[in-house]
C-alpha positions in Angstrom: -41.2 80.5 62.7 -42.2 76.8 62.0 -46.1 76.2 61.9 -48.2 73.8 61.4 -47.8 74.2 57.6 -47.9 71.1 55.0 -44.5 71.5 53.4 -40.6 72.9 54.4 -38.7 71.2 57.6 -35.9 72.7 59.4 -35.1 69.9 61.7 -38.8 68.4 61.5 -42.1 69.7 62.7 -43.8 71.8 60.3 -46.8 70.0 59.1 -50.3 69.8 59.6 -51.4 67.9 62.9 -52.6 64.6 62.6 -52.7 63.3 65.9 -56.4 63.1 66.1 -56.9 61.9 62.6 -58.2 58.3 61.8 -56.1 56.0 59.9 -58.4 53.8 57.5 -55.3 52.4 55.8 -54.1 50.7 58.8 -57.3 49.9 61.1 -57.3 46.8 62.4 -53.9 46.0 61.5 -51.5 44.7 64.1 -48.2 46.2 64.1 -46.4 43.0 63.3 -48.0 42.9 60.3 -46.9 46.0 59.2 -43.3 45.8 57.3 -40.6 47.8 59.2 -39.1 50.9 58.1 -35.5 51.6 57.3 -33.7 54.5 58.7 -31.3 56.2 56.0 -29.6 58.8 58.2 -29.5 60.1 61.4 -28.4 63.3 63.1 -25.6 63.8 65.4 -27.7 65.1 68.2 -30.7 62.1 67.4 -27.7 59.6 67.3 -26.4 61.1 70.7 -30.0 60.5 72.0 -31.0 57.3 70.6 -27.8 55.8 71.8 -28.0 57.1 75.7 -31.6 56.3 76.5 -34.2 53.6 76.4 -37.4 55.1 76.3 -39.1 58.3 75.0 -43.0 59.5 74.2 -44.6 60.6 71.1 -45.0 64.2 71.9 -46.0 65.7 68.0 -47.5 64.2 64.9 -47.3 66.0 61.7 -48.0 64.6 58.2 -44.6 63.9 57.1 -42.8 64.2 60.8 -43.1 63.5 63.8 -41.3 64.5 67.8 -40.4 61.9 70.5 -39.7 64.0 74.0 -36.9 61.8 75.3 -36.4 62.6 79.0 -36.6 66.6 78.1 -34.9 66.2 74.8 -36.7 66.2 71.5 -35.7 64.3 68.3 -37.7 64.2 64.8 -38.7 61.0 63.0 -39.0 62.3 59.3 -40.1 61.2 55.6 -36.9 61.7 53.9 -37.6 64.0 51.5 -37.7 66.6 54.4 -33.8 66.6 54.5 -31.2 66.0 57.4 -30.5 67.8 60.1 -29.1 67.3 63.8 -32.5 66.3 65.3 -33.5 64.5 62.0 -33.9 60.6 61.9 -34.5 60.1 58.3 -36.9 57.2 57.2 -36.6 55.9 53.7 -40.5 55.3 53.6 -40.4 51.9 51.4 -43.8 51.2 52.2 -45.1 55.0 51.9 -45.5 56.9 55.2 -47.6 53.6 56.8 -44.9 53.9 59.6 -45.9 57.1 60.7 -49.3 55.6 61.7 -48.0 53.4 64.2 -47.3 56.1 66.1 -49.9 58.2 68.4 -49.5 61.1 70.8 -48.4 60.1 74.4 -47.3 56.5 73.0 -44.6 55.0 74.9 -41.3 54.2 72.3 -38.5 52.0 73.0 -35.2 53.4 72.0 -31.7 51.7 71.0 -29.0 51.9 68.6 -30.5 49.2 66.5 -34.0 50.1 66.4 -37.2 52.1 67.5 -39.5 50.0 68.7 -43.5 49.9 69.9 -45.1 47.0 72.2 -41.7 44.8 71.2 -42.7 45.2 67.5 -39.5 47.4 65.8 -40.9 50.1 64.0 -37.9 51.6 62.1 -34.2 49.9 62.3 -31.6 52.1 62.6 -28.7 49.4 62.6 -25.7 50.7 61.1 -27.0 53.7 59.6 -24.5 56.7 59.2 -24.8 60.0 61.2 -25.6 63.4 59.6 -22.9 66.1 60.1 -22.6 69.4 58.5 -19.8 69.2 55.6 -16.9 71.4 56.6 -17.1 74.5 55.7 -15.6 76.2 52.4 -12.6 78.3 52.1 -13.7 81.8 52.3 -12.5 86.0 52.5 -13.8 88.8 53.3 -14.1 89.7 49.7 -16.0 86.6 49.1 -18.3 87.3 52.0 -18.7 90.6 50.6 -19.8 89.4 47.1 -22.2 86.4 48.7 -24.1 89.0 50.4 -24.3 91.2 47.5 -25.5 88.1 45.7 -27.9 86.9 48.0 -29.5 90.4 48.2 -30.0 90.6 44.6 -31.5 87.0 44.7 -34.0 87.6 47.5 -35.1 91.1 47.9 -38.0 90.9 46.0 -39.0 87.5 47.7 -38.7 88.5 51.3 -41.9 86.9 53.2 -44.1 89.3 54.5 -44.1 88.1 58.0 -41.0 87.3 60.4 -37.8 88.7 60.0 -36.4 88.1 56.6 -35.8 92.1 55.7 -32.6 91.8 58.4 -31.4 89.9 55.9 -30.4 93.0 53.9 -28.1 95.7 54.6 -30.7 98.2 53.7 -33.3 96.3 55.5 -35.1 100.0 56.7 -36.1 100.4 53.3 -38.3 97.5 52.9 -41.6 96.9 54.4 -41.9 96.1 58.2 -43.3 93.3 59.9 -45.0 92.8 62.8 -42.1 90.8 64.1 -39.5 92.9 62.4 -41.1 96.3 64.3 -40.4 94.9 67.8 -37.3 93.2 66.9 -35.3 96.0 65.2 -34.1 97.7 68.6 -32.6 94.2 70.1 -31.3 93.5 66.5 -29.6 96.9 66.3 -28.1 96.2 70.0 -26.6 93.0 68.8 -25.1 94.1 65.5 -23.5 96.7 67.7 -22.2 94.1 70.1 -20.9 92.4 67.6 -18.7 95.1 65.9 -17.4 95.5 69.4 -16.7 92.4 70.0 -14.7 91.6 67.0 -12.6 94.6 67.7 -12.2 93.7 71.3 -9.4 92.0 72.9 -11.5 90.3 75.8 -15.0 88.5 75.5 -17.9 91.0 75.5 -21.0 90.2 77.1 -24.5 90.5 74.7 -27.2 93.0 76.3 -29.2 90.0 78.4 -32.5 92.3 77.9 -32.1 92.2 74.1 -31.7 88.5 74.0 -34.3 88.0 76.2 -36.7 90.4 73.8 -36.2 88.2 70.9 -36.3 84.5 72.3 -40.2 83.8 71.6 -40.7 86.7 69.7 -43.6 85.9 67.2 -45.7 82.5 66.5 -45.4 79.2 65.6 -43.3 76.3 66.8 -39.9 77.8 66.2 -40.5 81.8 66.9 -38.8 84.4 64.6 -36.6 85.9 67.2 -35.5 82.4 68.0 -34.4 81.5 64.7 -33.1 84.9 64.0 -30.4 83.9 67.2 -29.9 80.3 66.2 -28.7 81.9 62.6 -26.5 83.9 64.4 -25.0 81.0 66.7 -24.4 78.8 63.7 -22.8 81.8 61.5 -20.4 82.9 64.4 -19.5 78.8 65.2 -18.9 78.3 61.6 -16.9 81.3 61.1 -14.5 80.4 63.8 -16.1 83.1 66.1 -16.4 80.6 69.0 -15.7 83.0 71.9 -18.2 85.6 70.7 -20.4 82.8 70.2 -20.0 81.6 73.3 -20.7 84.8 74.6 -24.0 85.1 73.0 -25.2 81.5 73.8 -24.6 82.1 77.8 -27.9 84.2 77.8 -29.7 82.0 75.8 -29.2 78.9 77.4 -30.0 80.8 80.6 -33.4 81.8 78.8 -33.8 78.6 77.5 -37.3 77.7 79.4 -39.1 81.1 78.1 -39.4 79.1 74.7 -41.0 75.7 73.8 -39.6 72.8 73.8 -38.8 72.4 69.6 -37.4 75.9 69.8 -34.9 75.0 72.8 -33.9 71.7 70.4 -33.0 73.8 67.4 -31.1 76.5 69.7 -29.0 73.6 71.2 -28.0 72.5 68.0 -27.0 75.9 66.9 -25.0 76.3 69.6 -22.8 73.3 68.5 -22.8 75.3 64.9 -25.5 72.8 63.3 -28.9 73.6 61.2 -30.7 72.3 58.6 -29.1 70.3 55.6 -31.0 73.2 53.4 -30.0 75.9 55.3 -25.8 74.6 55.0 -25.9 74.5 51.6 -27.5 78.5 51.3 -24.9 79.3 53.8 -21.9 77.9 52.5 -22.7 78.9 48.7 -22.9 82.4 50.1 -19.6 82.1 52.1 -17.7 81.4 49.0 -19.7 83.7 46.7 -20.8 80.8 44.7 -23.7 82.5 42.7 -24.9 79.8 40.5 -25.4 77.2 43.7 -26.8 80.0 45.7 -29.3 80.6 43.2 -30.0 77.2 43.0 -30.1 76.2 46.9 -32.0 79.4 47.6 -35.4 78.1 46.8 -34.9 76.1 49.7 -35.3 78.9 52.3 -38.9 79.1 51.2 -39.2 75.3 52.5 -37.8 75.5 55.9 -40.7 76.1 57.9 -43.2 79.5 57.4 -40.5 81.9 57.9 -37.8 80.1 59.4 -35.3 79.7 56.7 -35.7 83.3 56.1 -35.3 84.1 59.9 -32.4 81.8 60.4 -30.5 83.5 56.9 -31.1 87.2 58.5 -29.0 85.8 61.7 -26.2 84.4 59.6 -26.2 87.5 57.1 -26.2 89.8 60.3 -22.9 87.9 61.8 -21.2 88.1 58.1 -21.9 91.8 57.6 -20.5 92.5 61.0 -17.4 89.9 59.9 -17.0 92.1 56.6 -16.3 95.0 58.5 -13.4 94.1 60.8 -10.3 95.9 60.5 
């Protein structure tokens, strides 16, 4: 559940909208008078977008990030402090956040592999910038998964948010207070849990219940609803753990229903379909996979900074898949 909150990022947009605020620091200055900023890393999806099109338009602006709509594909330009992700062009901010004030909602932006430009004035250099991809997953086993899930439960059960789907992170989630979102999602998540068990045991692909997927898509408020984040976590976990056939079966109904959710959430789900989420989410996930309890404890704080509840919702989807894997015969 990404909302207009002042911290945290999943793959970009979580901050107070500044699209209508004045910019006194740069009032009266021409674009050419402001130094060009430098991108430091570009997410894999953002890279493909930048390499393939000429123009986009500014869709949303927040305190430390903004989104461009590029022929229906959304990418995020963000302060480097918000971390990396598949949709993000991470900007160094050598001159502060002044670069953000050069953008306004609806403005046409020229894109190329070398720069991001407005009115023939380069704003951000992207020349020679490396691409970001999640690192290869660590070696793991069912035993390490069980230990990692136990450690995660111990670390998080006292800090689950009072909104969203975070309680499904835990095997004994029914013992924790329900949220409005978790009450609405519980029947669908139960159906998907059963589908995972059946799919892992079956010799032929099984399709998930379309109604359960549809019930989760768009469930909850915010730019990426909790139900979408949960499904995204499932997609990432299935991909990373090598359950590719099962993952493809899950994505079929999601892809068919993508238009029922918002553009930011669509972009994140499309990234999750290739196994990519935010840098912070992957760090927690990989520590969980190998039961690195020390690293897990140090990284789990980052989950609080991924949107309002988006980190918890996605991690709950990951944990749901991992529990099903540990129960495989």
